C-alpha positions as CSV (number, residue, x, y, z in Angstrom):
1,X,3.1,5.3,6.1
2,X,2.5,6.0,9.6
3,X,-0.5,6.7,12.1
4,X,-1.5,7.1,16.1
5,X,-3.9,4.4,16.6
6,X,-4.6,2.6,20.3
7,X,-1.6,4.7,21.7
8,X,0.9,3.6,19.2
9,X,2.4,4.9,16.3
10,X,2.3,2.0,13.7
11,X,4.6,2.6,10.4
12,X,4.4,0.4,7.2
13,X,7.5,0.9,5.4
14,X,8.1,0.2,2.0
15,X,11.8,-1.8,1.4
16,X,13.6,-2.9,-1.2
17,X,16.7,-5.6,-1.4
18,X,20.2,-4.4,-1.7
19,X,22.1,-7.4,-2.9
20,X,21.3,-7.8,-5.7
21,X,21.2,-4.7,-8.4
22,X,18.7,-6.3,-10.8
23,X,16.1,-6.7,-8.3
24,X,15.7,-3.7,-6.2
25,X,12.7,-2.9,-7.9
26,X,10.7,-5.9,-5.9
27,X,9.6,-4.5,-2.7
28,X,7.7,-5.6,0.6
29,X,6.2,-3.8,3.5
30,X,7.9,-4.1,6.4
31,X,6.1,-3.3,10.1
32,X,7.5,-1.2,13.2
33,X,6.0,0.1,16.3
34,X,6.4,3.2,18.6
35,X,5.2,4.7,21.8
36,X,6.8,7.9,21.1
37,X,7.3,8.0,17.3
38,X,10.9,8.3,17.7
39,X,12.4,5.1,18.6
40,X,10.8,2.0,16.6
41,X,10.6,-2.0,17.3
42,X,10.4,-3.6,14.2
43,X,8.2,-6.7,13.8
44,X,9.1,-8.1,10.2
45,X,6.9,-8.3,7.2
46,X,3.5,-7.3,7.0
47,X,2.6,-7.7,3.3
48,X,4.9,-9.1,0.8
49,X,3.9,-10.2,-3.0
50,X,1.5,-13.2,-3.8
51,X,3.7,-15.3,-6.2
52,X,2.2,-15.8,-9.8
53,X,-0.1,-12.8,-9.2
54,X,-0.2,-9.0,-10.0
55,X,1.3,-8.2,-7.3
56,X,3.8,-11.1,-7.3
57,X,6.7,-8.4,-7.6
58,X,5.7,-5.9,-5.1
59,X,3.9,-4.5,-2.1
60,X,3.4,-1.0,-1.1
61,X,1.0,-0.1,1.9
62,X,-0.3,3.6,1.2
63,X,-3.3,3.7,3.9
64,X,-4.6,1.8,7.1
65,X,-7.7,1.5,8.5
66,X,-8.6,-0.2,11.6
67,X,-12.0,-1.5,12.7
68,X,-12.1,-3.1,16.0
69,X,-9.7,-6.0,15.5
70,X,-9.8,-5.8,11.9
71,X,-6.9,-4.4,10.2
72,X,-7.1,-2.9,6.3
73,X,-4.8,-2.3,4.5
74,X,-4.6,-0.5,0.7
75,X,-1.3,-1.2,-0.8
76,X,0.5,-0.4,-4.4
77,X,1.5,-3.9,-6.0
78,X,3.1,-5.1,-9.6
79,X,3.7,-7.8,-11.2
80,X,7.0,-7.2,-12.9
81,X,9.8,-4.5,-13.3
82,X,8.1,-3.5,-16.7
83,X,4.8,-2.0,-14.7
84,X,7.6,0.0,-12.3
85,X,5.9,3.5,-11.8
86,X,2.4,1.6,-13.1
87,X,1.4,-0.2,-9.7
88,X,-2.4,-0.5,-8.8
89,X,-4.1,-0.8,-5.8
90,X,-5.1,-3.7,-3.7
91,X,-6.6,-4.9,-0.2
92,X,-5.4,-6.8,2.3
93,X,-6.8,-7.4,5.7
94,X,-5.9,-9.2,9.5
95,X,-6.2,-9.2,12.7
96,X,-2.5,-7.8,13.4
97,X,-0.8,-5.5,11.8
98,X,2.2,-7.1,11.2
99,X,0.6,-10.0,9.4
100,X,-1.6,-9.1,6.3
101,X,-2.8,-11.0,3.2
102,X,-4.2,-10.1,-0.2
103,X,-7.9,-10.4,-0.4
104,X,-8.4,-10.8,-3.9
105,X,-6.3,-12.2,-6.9
106,X,-6.9,-9.1,-8.9
107,X,-6.3,-5.0,-7.9
108,X,-9.3,-3.5,-6.6
109,X,-8.6,-0.5,-8.6
110,X,-6.1,0.7,-11.9
111,X,-6.5,3.3,-14.1
112,X,-8.3,2.3,-17.3
113,X,-5.6,4.0,-19.7
114,X,-2.2,2.1,-20.8
115,X,0.0,1.3,-18.0
116,X,-3.3,0.9,-15.6
117,X,-1.4,2.6,-12.3
118,X,-3.2,3.9,-9.6
119,X,-1.2,4.1,-6.8
120,X,-0.5,6.1,-3.7
121,X,-4.1,5.9,-2.3
122,X,-4.6,7.8,0.8
123,X,-7.8,8.2,2.7
124,X,-8.5,11.4,5.0
125,X,-11.5,11.0,7.1
126,X,-14.1,14.3,7.0
127,X,-15.9,15.3,10.2
128,X,-19.4,14.3,8.1
129,X,-18.1,10.9,8.0
130,X,-17.2,11.1,4.3
131,X,-13.7,10.4,3.1
132,X,-11.9,12.4,0.5
133,X,-9.0,9.9,-1.4
134,X,-6.3,10.9,-3.2
135,X,-4.1,9.1,-5.5
136,X,-1.7,8.9,-8.7
137,X,-3.8,7.8,-11.6
138,X,-2.2,7.1,-15.0
139,X,-3.6,9.4,-17.5
140,X,-5.2,8.6,-21.3
141,X,-1.6,10.3,-22.6
142,X,0.6,8.1,-20.3
143,X,1.3,10.9,-18.0
144,X,0.1,10.5,-14.5
145,X,-2.1,13.0,-12.5
146,X,-3.0,13.7,-8.7
147,X,-6.7,12.5,-8.0
148,X,-9.1,13.2,-5.5
149,X,-12.5,12.3,-4.8
150,X,-14.7,12.3,-2.2
151,X,-17.2,9.4,-1.0
């Protein structure tokens, strides 16, 4: 996820450990900045799972909003390898985009259907002040659909 804000390019990259082939489904979100969008400076892990919680197996930032000194990130999380492809959406905040903390011990959004997947949220600001949301959601039949809504 890349955005331009405050004269910098900001990147939150989903990273997977590769040392153990049985653990590559785990993920963290790493943070980097750039002045030109080509050369990046890495700042470390911005968000990782909370042990024993719904997002313990992985976190993947999909949308970020800056509001003054507060950074709000929406992220996909899962608790187990079985939930791969069925991540749910959570919220993390912080004053530093390189150090985000989950705000709740439950996801913000999930599908009501088997698997519960609601992931890849993106938020597009519209000229009239409203927002267009896009996300992938598990359907009643178990397939996934791209969904959009106006807020």
